[in-house]
N, C-alpha and C positions, 0 to 999 in steps of 0.2 A: 719424246721422252721415253727412256728405257727404264723399266722397273724390274725388280726381282721379287719372287715370292719369298715370304718369310714363314718359318715353321710356327704353327699354332696348334699345340697338342699333337694329335695324329693327322692333322690336316695342314694345309698351307693357306696363307692369307696374302692378299694384295693390298698394300697400303696406298690410299689415294690422297694426294696432297690437298691441303686446305684450299688452295686457289682453285683447283678443279671442282672441289665440292661446292665452293661458293658460286662459281660460274654456273654450275648445273642446278643450283639450289637444292642440294642433297644434304641431309643430315642423318644422324644415326637412326631416325625413325622412318626415313623414306624407303618404301619398298622398291626393290630393284629387280629388273627382268634380265635374266642371263640367257642369251641365245648363241648358237654357233652354227657355222656352215661346214664344220669339220676341220677348218683351218684357222678360223678367227673366232675370238670370243668377243661378244658385244654385250656391254653392261649399260643398261638404260634405266632411268627412273620411271616408275609406273605413275602416270598422271591420272588424276581422277576425272570423272566426266565433266565437272565444273570447269576445270582447267582446259580440257579439250574443247568444250563448247565456246569458251572465251577466245581461244586461239582461232577457231573456225570463224567466229563472228568478226574478229579483227582481219582475218584473211579476206573474207567477203567484202568488208569495207574497203580494204586496199584495192582489191580487184575492181570494185565499183568505181572508185575515184580515179585510179591510175591504170586501169586495164588496157585501154587503147595505147597509152604511152609505153607501157611495158611490152606490149605486142610489137609496136614499131621498133623498139630497141632490140627485141629478139630477132627481128627480120633483118 
């Protein structure tokens, strides 16, 4: 997807389509982290500790249940 910046006062804005916002579970109140390596701009939602802990617990559960199978598939 190619986007263009739009003028917003003395700045520029990037309009993000609704489908992408829904996919990433982002709304107007979601804090976003902007980082760059000098060539690329990365915009990511900042997730709270509760969300991070739930993800890690789910990942641990998957590794516990399917770890050997996933390792065999990777080899």
